[in-house]
C-alpha positions as CSV (number, residue, x, y, z in Angstrom):
1,M,-0.1,0.0,-0.5
2,P,1.5,3.3,-0.9
3,R,2.7,5.6,1.8
4,R,0.1,8.4,1.4
5,W,-2.6,5.9,1.8
6,L,-1.0,4.6,5.1
7,A,-1.1,8.0,6.3
8,L,-4.2,9.1,5.2
9,L,-5.7,6.0,7.0
10,A,-3.7,6.9,10.0
11,F,-5.5,10.5,10.1
12,F,-8.7,9.1,9.7
13,V,-8.2,6.3,12.5
14,C,-6.9,9.2,14.8
15,A,-9.6,11.6,13.8
16,A,-12.3,9.0,15.1
17,A,-10.5,7.9,17.9
18,A,-10.6,11.6,18.9
19,A,-14.2,12.2,18.0
20,Q,-15.2,9.5,20.5
21,L,-13.1,11.1,23.4
22,P,-15.2,13.7,25.6
23,D,-14.5,17.3,25.5
24,F,-14.1,18.6,29.1
25,T,-13.7,22.5,28.0
26,E,-17.4,23.7,28.4
27,L,-17.7,21.8,31.6
28,V,-14.9,23.3,33.2
29,E,-15.5,26.7,31.9
30,K,-19.3,26.9,33.3
31,Q,-18.6,25.0,36.9
32,G,-15.1,25.9,37.5
33,P,-16.1,29.3,39.1
34,A,-18.1,27.4,41.7
35,V,-14.8,25.4,43.1
36,V,-12.9,27.3,45.7
37,N,-9.5,26.9,47.2
38,I,-9.7,26.3,50.9
39,S,-6.7,27.2,53.5
40,T,-6.6,26.9,57.3
41,T,-4.3,27.8,60.2
42,Q,-3.9,25.9,63.1
43,T,-2.1,26.8,66.6
44,A,0.1,24.0,67.4
45,R,2.1,23.0,70.8
46,N,5.8,22.1,70.5
47,P,5.5,18.8,72.6
48,L,9.5,19.0,72.9
49,A,9.3,22.5,74.5
50,P,10.4,22.7,78.1
51,Q,8.4,23.8,80.7
52,V,10.6,26.8,81.9
53,P,9.4,28.8,84.7
54,N,8.2,32.2,84.0
55,L,11.0,34.1,85.9
56,R,12.0,37.5,86.4
57,E,15.5,38.7,85.2
58,D,16.5,39.7,88.6
59,D,15.7,35.9,89.7
60,P,18.9,33.9,90.6
61,F,17.7,31.0,88.5
62,Y,17.1,33.2,85.5
63,E,20.4,32.9,84.0
64,F,20.7,29.5,84.8
65,F,17.3,28.3,83.0
66,R,18.7,30.7,79.9
67,R,22.0,29.3,79.6
68,F,21.4,25.6,80.3
69,A,17.9,25.0,79.4
70,P,17.2,22.9,76.1
71,N,15.8,25.2,73.3
72,P,13.9,22.9,70.6
73,G,11.8,26.2,69.3
74,P,8.7,28.0,70.5
75,R,6.1,26.4,72.5
76,E,3.4,27.3,70.0
77,F,3.7,27.7,66.1
78,Q,1.3,28.0,63.3
79,T,0.6,25.1,60.9
80,Q,-1.3,25.5,57.4
81,S,-3.1,23.1,55.1
82,L,-4.8,23.5,51.8
83,G,-7.8,21.7,50.3
84,S,-10.9,22.5,48.0
85,G,-14.3,23.0,48.4
86,F,-17.4,24.1,46.3
87,I,-20.3,26.9,46.5
88,V,-23.6,25.1,47.1
89,S,-25.7,28.2,47.5
90,Q,-25.4,31.9,45.9
91,D,-25.4,33.1,49.5
92,G,-22.2,31.6,50.4
93,Y,-22.7,28.0,51.8
94,I,-19.7,25.8,50.8
95,M,-19.0,22.0,51.1
96,T,-15.8,20.3,52.1
97,N,-14.4,17.5,53.7
98,A,-14.2,17.8,57.7
99,H,-10.8,16.5,57.7
100,V,-9.9,20.1,55.6
101,V,-11.2,22.3,58.1
102,D,-11.2,19.8,61.4
103,A,-9.4,22.0,64.4
104,A,-8.8,25.2,62.1
105,D,-8.3,28.5,63.9
106,E,-8.7,30.5,60.5
107,I,-10.1,29.7,57.5
108,T,-9.7,31.4,54.1
109,V,-11.6,30.9,50.8
110,R,-10.4,31.7,47.7
111,L,-12.4,32.2,44.4
112,T,-11.2,31.7,41.1
113,D,-11.7,35.6,40.5
114,K,-9.2,36.2,43.4
115,R,-11.2,37.3,46.0
116,E,-10.8,35.9,49.4
117,F,-13.4,35.4,52.4
118,R,-12.9,34.3,55.9
119,A,-15.1,31.4,56.3
120,K,-16.9,30.0,59.7
121,V,-17.8,26.2,60.0
122,I,-21.3,25.7,60.2
123,G,-21.1,22.0,61.3
124,A,-18.9,18.8,60.5
125,D,-19.5,15.3,60.6
126,R,-16.4,13.0,61.1
127,R,-18.1,10.0,60.3
128,T,-18.9,10.9,56.9
129,D,-16.1,13.5,56.5
130,L,-18.3,16.0,55.5
131,A,-18.5,19.8,56.7
132,L,-20.4,22.8,55.7
133,I,-18.7,26.3,55.9
134,K,-20.0,29.9,55.1
135,I,-18.9,32.9,53.6
136,E,-20.6,36.2,53.8
137,A,-21.0,37.1,50.3
138,S,-24.1,36.8,47.6
139,G,-24.4,36.3,44.0
140,L,-21.8,33.7,43.8
141,P,-21.8,31.1,41.3
142,A,-23.3,27.7,42.5
143,V,-22.9,23.9,41.6
144,R,-25.8,21.6,40.3
145,F,-26.6,18.3,41.8
146,G,-26.8,15.4,39.8
147,D,-27.9,11.8,40.9
148,P,-24.9,9.4,41.6
149,N,-27.4,6.3,41.4
150,R,-27.2,7.1,37.8
151,L,-23.7,6.9,37.4
152,R,-22.5,3.8,35.4
153,V,-19.2,1.8,36.0
154,G,-17.1,3.0,32.9
155,E,-18.6,6.7,32.9
156,W,-16.4,9.6,32.4
157,V,-15.9,11.8,35.4
158,V,-14.1,15.2,36.1
159,A,-12.6,16.3,39.5
160,I,-11.7,19.9,40.1
161,G,-9.5,20.9,42.7
162,S,-6.4,22.4,44.3
163,P,-4.0,19.4,44.5
164,F,-0.2,20.4,46.5
165,G,-2.3,24.2,46.0
166,F,-2.6,24.6,42.3
167,E,-5.7,26.0,42.1
168,N,-8.3,24.8,39.8
169,S,-6.4,21.8,38.3
170,V,-8.8,19.6,36.0
171,T,-8.2,15.8,36.2
172,A,-10.6,13.2,34.4
173,G,-11.3,9.4,34.5
174,I,-13.8,7.0,35.0
175,V,-16.0,5.6,37.5
176,S,-14.1,2.2,38.6
177,A,-16.7,1.0,40.8
178,K,-19.6,1.9,43.2
179,G,-21.0,1.5,47.0
180,R,-17.3,0.6,47.9
181,S,-17.0,0.1,51.7
182,L,-13.7,1.0,53.4
183,P,-12.3,0.1,56.6
184,Q,-13.7,2.4,59.3
185,E,-16.2,3.9,57.1
186,N,-19.6,2.5,57.8
187,Y,-21.5,5.2,56.6
188,V,-20.5,6.1,52.9
189,P,-20.9,3.8,50.0
190,F,-17.9,5.3,48.4
191,I,-17.6,6.0,44.4
192,Q,-14.1,4.4,43.3
193,T,-12.6,6.4,40.2
194,D,-9.2,6.3,38.7
195,V,-9.5,10.3,38.5
196,A,-5.8,11.9,39.6
197,V,-6.7,12.8,43.3
198,N,-3.8,14.1,45.4
199,P,-3.3,16.1,48.6
200,G,-5.3,19.4,48.3
201,N,-8.0,17.9,45.9
202,S,-10.0,16.8,49.3
203,G,-13.2,18.5,49.7
204,G,-13.5,19.2,45.9
205,P,-16.4,18.2,43.6
206,L,-16.5,15.1,41.2
207,F,-18.6,16.1,38.0
208,N,-20.4,13.9,35.6
209,L,-20.4,15.0,32.1
210,R,-23.7,16.8,32.4
211,G,-21.6,19.1,34.8
212,E,-23.7,18.1,37.9
213,V,-21.7,17.2,41.1
214,V,-22.1,13.6,42.1
215,G,-19.8,13.4,44.6
216,I,-16.9,14.8,46.9
217,N,-13.4,13.7,46.5
218,S,-12.2,12.5,50.0
219,Q,-9.9,9.7,50.0
220,I,-6.9,8.0,47.9
221,Y,-5.5,4.6,48.4
222,S,-1.7,5.1,48.3
223,R,1.3,3.5,49.4
224,T,3.6,6.6,48.4
225,G,1.2,9.2,49.6
226,G,0.6,10.2,46.0
227,F,-1.9,9.3,43.6
228,M,-1.8,5.5,42.7
229,G,-4.9,5.2,40.4
230,L,-7.6,4.5,43.2
231,S,-9.6,7.4,44.6
232,F,-12.9,7.4,46.4
233,A,-15.5,10.2,46.3
234,I,-18.6,10.5,48.7
235,P,-22.1,10.2,47.0
236,I,-23.6,13.6,46.7
237,D,-26.9,12.4,48.0
238,V,-25.1,11.0,51.3
239,A,-23.5,14.9,51.4
240,N,-26.7,16.2,51.0
241,Q,-28.4,14.8,53.8
242,V,-25.6,15.4,56.1
243,A,-25.5,19.0,54.9
244,Q,-29.1,19.6,55.5
245,Q,-29.1,18.5,59.2
246,L,-25.9,20.5,59.5
247,R,-27.6,23.6,58.5
248,T,-30.5,23.4,60.2
249,A,-28.7,21.6,63.7
250,G,-25.3,21.8,63.2
251,R,-24.7,18.3,64.1
252,V,-26.0,15.1,62.7
253,T,-28.3,12.6,64.4
254,R,-28.1,9.0,63.0
255,G,-30.3,5.9,64.0
256,R,-29.2,2.7,66.0
257,I,-30.6,-0.5,66.7
258,G,-28.1,-2.1,69.2
259,V,-26.8,-4.9,67.2
260,V,-23.4,-6.4,66.4
261,I,-23.1,-7.9,63.0
262,Q,-20.9,-9.8,60.8
263,P,-20.3,-10.5,56.9
264,L,-22.5,-13.9,55.9
265,T,-20.3,-16.1,54.4
266,K,-21.2,-18.9,51.9
267,E,-20.5,-21.6,54.6
268,L,-22.5,-19.5,57.2
269,M,-25.3,-19.4,54.6
270,E,-25.5,-23.0,54.3
271,S,-25.5,-23.5,58.1
272,F,-28.6,-21.0,58.4
273,G,-30.4,-22.9,55.4
274,L,-30.4,-19.4,53.3
275,P,-31.0,-19.6,49.7
276,R,-28.1,-17.2,49.1
277,A,-25.5,-15.3,50.8
278,Q,-27.3,-12.1,51.5
279,G,-28.1,-10.2,54.5
280,A,-26.1,-9.1,57.7
281,L,-25.5,-11.7,60.5
282,V,-26.4,-10.7,63.9
283,N,-23.8,-12.2,66.5
284,S,-24.7,-10.6,69.5
285,V,-27.7,-7.9,70.6
286,E,-27.1,-5.0,73.2
287,K,-29.6,-6.1,76.1
288,G,-32.6,-3.5,76.6
289,G,-31.9,-1.9,72.9
290,P,-34.1,-1.3,70.3
291,A,-33.5,-4.8,68.7
292,D,-33.6,-6.5,71.9
293,K,-37.2,-5.0,72.7
294,A,-38.3,-5.9,68.9
295,G,-37.2,-9.7,69.4
296,I,-34.2,-9.9,67.3
297,E,-31.8,-12.4,68.4
298,P,-28.2,-13.6,67.9
299,G,-28.2,-15.8,64.8
300,D,-30.7,-13.8,63.2
301,V,-29.8,-12.6,59.3
302,I,-31.3,-9.4,58.8
303,L,-32.5,-9.2,55.1
304,Q,-34.7,-5.9,54.8
305,F,-34.6,-2.9,56.7
306,D,-37.3,-0.4,56.5
307,G,-38.3,-1.8,53.0
308,K,-34.5,-1.9,51.3
309,P,-32.6,-5.1,50.9
310,V,-29.4,-5.5,52.9
311,A,-27.4,-7.1,50.5
312,S,-24.3,-7.5,52.7
313,S,-23.2,-6.5,56.6
314,E,-21.9,-3.4,55.0
315,D,-25.3,-2.2,53.8
316,L,-27.0,-2.0,57.4
317,P,-25.1,0.6,59.2
318,R,-25.8,2.7,56.4
319,L,-29.7,2.2,56.2
320,V,-30.0,2.2,60.0
321,G,-27.9,5.5,60.4
322,A,-30.1,7.1,57.6
323,V,-33.6,6.6,59.7
324,R,-34.2,9.4,61.9
325,P,-34.4,8.3,65.7
326,G,-37.7,7.6,67.1
327,S,-39.0,6.1,63.9
328,R,-40.5,2.7,63.8
329,V,-39.4,0.6,60.8
330,A,-40.1,-2.9,59.5
331,V,-37.4,-5.3,59.9
332,Q,-37.3,-8.7,58.0
333,I,-34.9,-11.5,59.4
334,W,-34.4,-15.1,58.9
335,R,-34.5,-17.5,61.7
336,N,-35.1,-21.2,61.9
337,K,-34.9,-21.4,57.8
338,Q,-37.7,-19.0,57.1
339,A,-38.5,-15.2,56.9
340,R,-40.3,-13.4,59.3
341,E,-40.7,-9.7,60.2
342,V,-40.4,-7.6,63.3
343,Q,-41.1,-3.7,64.1
344,V,-38.2,-1.9,65.5
345,S,-38.2,1.5,67.4
346,V,-34.7,3.1,66.3
347,G,-33.1,4.7,68.8
348,E,-30.3,7.3,68.5
349,M,-26.5,7.1,68.1
350,P,-24.5,9.0,70.7
351,D,-22.1,11.5,69.6
352,E,-19.2,9.4,71.2
353,R,-19.4,5.9,71.5
354,A,-18.0,4.0,74.6
355,A,-14.8,2.7,74.3
356,A,-14.9,0.1,77.0
357,Q,-14.7,-3.5,76.2
358,Q,-15.0,-6.4,78.1
359,R,-12.1,-8.8,78.4
360,G,-12.4,-12.2,78.9
361,R,-10.1,-13.5,81.7
362,R,-9.7,-16.9,83.0
363,G,-11.1,-17.5,86.7
364,E,-8.9,-19.2,89.5
365,G,-9.9,-22.8,90.5
366,R,-11.2,-24.1,86.9
367,P,-11.5,-27.6,86.3
368,A,-9.0,-29.6,84.2
369,P,-9.1,-29.8,80.6
370,A,-11.1,-32.5,79.3
371,L,-9.5,-35.7,78.0
372,A,-11.8,-36.1,75.3
373,S,-11.1,-34.2,71.8
374,V,-13.9,-33.8,69.4
375,H,-13.2,-33.0,65.9
376,G,-10.2,-31.4,66.8
377,L,-11.3,-29.4,70.1
378,T,-10.3,-29.6,73.5
379,L,-12.6,-28.4,75.9
380,S,-13.3,-27.6,79.8
381,E,-16.3,-26.4,81.8
382,L,-16.7,-22.9,82.7
383,T,-16.4,-21.9,86.4
384,D,-19.4,-19.7,88.2
385,S,-16.9,-16.9,88.5
386,Q,-16.3,-16.9,84.7
387,K,-19.7,-17.3,83.8
388,K,-20.6,-14.1,86.1
389,Q,-17.5,-12.2,84.6
390,L,-18.1,-12.8,81.0
391,K,-22.0,-12.5,81.5
392,V,-22.8,-15.7,79.9
393,P,-25.2,-18.3,81.1
394,G,-23.4,-21.4,79.8
395,G,-20.7,-22.2,77.1
396,V,-17.6,-24.2,76.8
397,L,-13.9,-22.9,77.1
398,V,-11.7,-24.2,74.2
399,E,-8.3,-25.4,75.5
400,G,-7.1,-26.2,72.3
401,A,-8.0,-26.3,68.4
402,Q,-6.5,-28.7,65.8
403,G,-7.7,-30.2,62.7
404,A,-11.2,-29.2,61.3
405,A,-11.5,-26.6,64.2
406,A,-8.1,-25.0,63.6
407,R,-9.0,-24.8,60.1
408,A,-12.4,-23.1,60.9
409,G,-10.6,-20.4,62.9
410,V,-11.4,-21.6,66.5
411,R,-8.8,-20.5,68.7
412,R,-7.5,-21.4,72.3
413,G,-9.5,-19.1,74.8
414,D,-12.6,-18.8,72.6
415,I,-15.9,-19.7,74.5
416,I,-18.5,-21.8,72.3
417,V,-22.0,-20.8,73.5
418,A,-24.3,-22.2,70.7
419,V,-24.2,-24.4,68.1
420,N,-26.7,-23.7,65.2
421,N,-28.3,-21.3,67.6
422,Q,-28.7,-24.3,70.3
423,D,-27.2,-22.9,73.4
424,V,-24.6,-25.1,74.8
425,K,-24.1,-25.1,78.8
426,S,-21.4,-28.1,79.1
427,I,-19.1,-30.5,77.2
428,E,-22.0,-33.3,77.2
429,Q,-24.5,-31.0,75.7
430,F,-21.7,-29.8,73.1
431,N,-21.1,-33.5,72.6
432,Q,-24.6,-34.3,72.1
433,V,-25.4,-31.2,69.3
434,I,-22.3,-31.9,67.5
435,G,-23.3,-35.9,67.3
436,Q,-26.4,-35.0,65.6
437,I,-24.8,-33.0,62.9
438,D,-24.9,-35.2,59.6
439,K,-21.2,-35.9,58.6
440,G,-20.0,-33.2,56.2
441,R,-22.5,-30.5,56.9
442,V,-21.5,-26.9,58.0
443,V,-22.4,-25.7,61.3
444,A,-22.3,-22.3,62.8
445,L,-20.4,-21.8,66.2
446,L,-21.3,-19.0,68.3
447,V,-18.1,-17.8,70.0
448,R,-17.2,-15.3,72.7
449,R,-13.6,-14.0,71.9
450,G,-12.6,-11.2,74.3
451,G,-15.5,-8.8,74.6
452,N,-17.0,-9.5,71.3
453,S,-19.3,-12.4,69.8
454,L,-18.9,-14.1,66.4
455,Y,-20.2,-17.0,64.4
456,V,-17.4,-19.3,63.2
457,P,-18.6,-21.7,60.1
458,F,-17.5,-25.1,61.2
459,R,-17.7,-28.3,59.2
460,P,-16.8,-31.4,61.6
461,D,-14.3,-33.8,60.2
462,G,-15.6,-37.6,59.9
463,N,-13.1,-39.3,62.4
464,G,-13.7,-36.8,65.2
465,G,-10.2,-36.1,65.9
């Protein structure tokens, strides 16, 4: 083929490829002015500064401290940080991340037209990392909100912010995933993207191609501190719910029902007779709490909450937290291989959770370990003092775990309190329940470990060793 034809073909291929790529220029021109740079100043105390007494110059010890006391620097110093935000109303309300303005003594907002304003914090919510701040201005450009539920994986999105202080920087990418759960983040179903986000982008908007804000850039996954292709944004509908409460009340109220849950594995699904692995498995219930009063028990699987499906355990905290405290909602649970419905009066989550945790300690005078080993478990009876300390009516103490038990994750020091939701109060009773299990069938052991309870899927082996 002649070279000119090859060149012409290459031109058309490049032109076709370019025609398929989105053009972000109009979006940036229209929405860019609503994105702001946020700088904060905090007063920090130097932990190395010596506690030198305040002495007069004529004091005999004044010269000693002046000459010989270490001088690591001033007791207090100013620190600065940068972030991003976006204007949500023409009268100066701005959304950003809580960690951008946390502990700030002074907040300065800079617009694209170089105007600067002092801002005040209307409210902040650390659980979702959202903050609402306000500047005294009017006639400001404001963003438009989109529906993050309409986002599709693979769709183009655009971030505008101030990475490393470079104001109104534009980066683009695609939606990598939706509904991501991150460690210690129970109330946000994050939007994952591959949009380049770096320090300083926090609090900035994530736009769809219609120029609507669909998320707030909040976190990155990085082993270097810089962008590595994984960034996470808070869906704007979640942010709006929080912002409305911050604007009206200055704080966020969330529902709670008083349960501890764990993921439902395939093995546990089989042991509970569920048709598929969905829902949140309840492993303990707060005595006297909303769930306890409604009749929810350990071993129940919560399938729906307030008419919304609970696909996994990560969904339940968000669904419960979104309900107004005091509301009475329907909860569908799975118990004894059938679904049933209970009514729960939702309580209010306290601002600060108690940090106290029960510690399971062995009491003195406990009996010697049982000589018999059942499916790799060596067990002993609990003493009365242990039962009282652990606040359990019964159970058997695991002195050793081998074979099938060790493979299942049972550990020495665990207390087995139930098998397939049948309470176990002695070694004899444990042996009887296990002996009734069909060979090869998975059972659910309810185990107390430290101050927590969890279900362990356990498949007894055939030889009982």
